N, C-alpha and C positions, 0 to 999 in steps of 0.2 A: 226365612224360618224363624220362627219367633220361640227358641227352645229357652232363651234366658229372659223370658218376660217375668214380672214379677209373681210373687207368689201369692198376693191377697185376691179375693175376690172382687173382681171389678164392679163400679156402679156405672153402668153403661148411661151416659148423658147425651141424647140426640140432638146435634146440632141443626139449627134451621136451616133451609135453604135459601141461598141466594138467588134472587129472580132469575128464572129462564133454566135454572139446573135441576138434575133429577137427582134427588135425595135417595139414600138408602134404607130410610128410616121405617116405612112400611115393612118391609121383610127382614130387617135387622131386628124390629121388635118382635117379628113372628119367630124368628131364630132363637130368640132368648126365651120368649113362650116356651116353645117346643123342647128346648134345652131343659127346663124346669118340668115339664110334663114328662120326659124321658126319665130323668134323675127320678121321680117317684114312682114310675111304674114300667115304663119301656115296653108298652104295649105298640103294636103292629101299626095302629093310626099315628100315634105321636113319632114313631121312627120314620114313617113315610113323609110325615109333614116337615120333620127336621130335614130330610134328605132333600126335599123340595125347597125349602127356603135357601139353602147351601147352593142349590143349582142355579137360582134365582139372582143370588149375590155374586155368583162366578160372573154371570153375565153383565151384571151391572159393573163389575171391575173391569171385563172386556170392551164394554162400551165406552168407558174411560180410557181405553188403552192401558190401563194400570195393570202391572205384572205383580207388584209387591201384592203379598196375601193370598194370590191363586193357590199356591201350593199347600196353604195352610187351609183354606177351605177345601182342596182337593182330599186332603188327609182327614177332615172332619167328614166329608162327603163319602169317602171309602169306608170309612168305619160304620156309617148308618146304612149304605148300600148292602155291605155285607149282612146285616140283620133283616133288611128289607128283602133282598133275594130269598132268604130261607123261611122269612114269614109267608110269602107268596106260595113258596113250594109246600108249606106244612098246611095253608089254605084248600090246598087242592085235593085233600084227601088221599094221601099217599099211602102206599102199600105198607104194612106194619114193619117190615124189615127198614124199608126206606125211612119211614117216618121217625124210628128209632134213633137213625144215625142224623136225621136233620136235627133232632132236638139235641143232641150232642153238640153239634155244629154251633147251633145258636147260643147253646150255652157259652161255648167259648168265645163267640162273637160278641155276646152280652157283656163279658167280663172285660174284653178290649176295649168296647163302648163305655163302660163306667170307668175305666181306668182314663180314658180320653178326658171325659167330663170333669175330673179334677186336676187335669196337665195345665202347668203352666202355659202350654203354647195356645190352649183354648181360651184361657183368661187373656193372653196378649191379645190375640186375634179380635175378641169382642172389644177391647180400649181401642184397638185399631182402626176397627170398622166405624165405630160411634164417633172418632175423630175426623174421618176422612169427608173431604167436601164434596157436595153434588158433582154430579158429571154433566157437563156442558152438552145442551142439547146438539149442537152443530156436530161436536166430536162424535155424540152418540150415533147420529144419522150415518156419519161416514163409515163407523165401526159396525153397523148393522147392514149395510152394502156388501161390507166383507163377508160378514155370515151367511147372506143371500147367495153370494157366489161359491162358497164350500158347500152349502146345499145342493146347490145344481152341480158341483164336482161329484158330492158323493152320489147323487141320484143315477149317474153315469155307470156307478158299479154295484148294481144290484142283483148280480146274477146269483148270489148265494147269501143265505140268511146272514152271514157275517155283515156282508155289505148292507144289509138293510138295517141291520142294527146300528151300523155306523151313521147310516142316512138318518135313522131315529134322532141319533144324539145331536146332529146338526139341525135337525128341523125343530128339536126342543129349544135348542139356543136360539134358534131365530123366534120361536112362539114367545119366549121369555124376553127378547129384545125388543118386541112390538110391543109387547105388555107395559115393559117400561118407558115405551116413547109414546104409550098412549093410545096407540093403534091395534088393538087386539084384533086377530081374525079367528072369525068362529069356524072356518074352514080347515082350520090345522086341528081341532079336536077330535073329529073323526080319523084323519090322518094318524094322530098320535096314538089313539086307540089301537088301529092295526098293526103300526110299527111297534108298539108296546107288546101287541100279543107274539110278535115274532122274538122280541128279547126275551120275554117269560118262559116262552118254549125253547129256546137258547140255553137259559140257564138251568131249566128242569132237566134238558138233555146234559148236561154237562156235569149235573149234580147226581144224575142216576149213573153215568158212567163211572162216577168215583165212588159208589157203594161198593163197601168193602167184600160183602157177601150176598150178591145179588140173587135173589131166589126166582121162582116161576113168575111170582107176581111183579117185581121189579122189570123182569126183563120182557113182559105184557105191556108194562108203563111205558118203556123205552120206546117200545113198537109205537105205540098210540102217540107219544109225544113227537115223534118223527114224522108221521104222518098230519098232526097237527102243525107241526114247523112247515112243511109244504103247502100245506092248505092257506096258513097265515101268511105267507110268503108271496103265495099268487095273489091274494086279496091287497096285501100292501102295496105290489104293484099296481094294481088296477086303480085304487085311490090316489096313488100318486100322480097318475096320469091327469086326475081330475083336479087335483090341486097344482099340479106344475105350471099351467099358465099364469095363475095368480104369482106365483112366486117370480116367473120370467119377467113380470111388469114391475117388480120391486128393484130391477138392477140399476 
């Protein structure tokens, strides 16, 4: 944890990569750029891109077997994810009663995000990432295989949508790991889409269930979301069957 980091705004100086290592520079630069965008407007796209940058940097740390900073990146990701989930729900044309509640929740999440942007913890995190050495290729490939095995374990537990959501998280980490290693796989894009549809439907179901004064329109939307959840879950299992042989070859 970096609670006692310096109070001054850091100047992020990205170090050069020693031969053969994997530097974090591309996505650290993206993170810094998105932080500036979020400060200036906090629109849905900038929040989403911020979350993506954080997720990729967390995988970069994992590929290096580095535990330091993971909690700090998770803290920043959680702040962005809360906003992102609400933006997804607001973009789905929610019933008026639900939309009103979502807007109130988003405002609270926005204020928490703004406080995070000015925190010493964030400044310390950026300084620490900028001074982190590249991840050795050999270590990265070893850690990537561990992520492969985690994907395969989670794929055996997809009987319900929550299991599919956990598979999605593991698949996303594997996709990012392969991209860090310079070996992206287009086959994962379709899988991520269908797995993401399950996760979005789960988030919608949870939000609808938490609506304080559900009217008829909210109850109707909840029924629709649950039908969508069943449909998306079925599609996700089918697409996984197509991708599984490729993952098995990576063991």
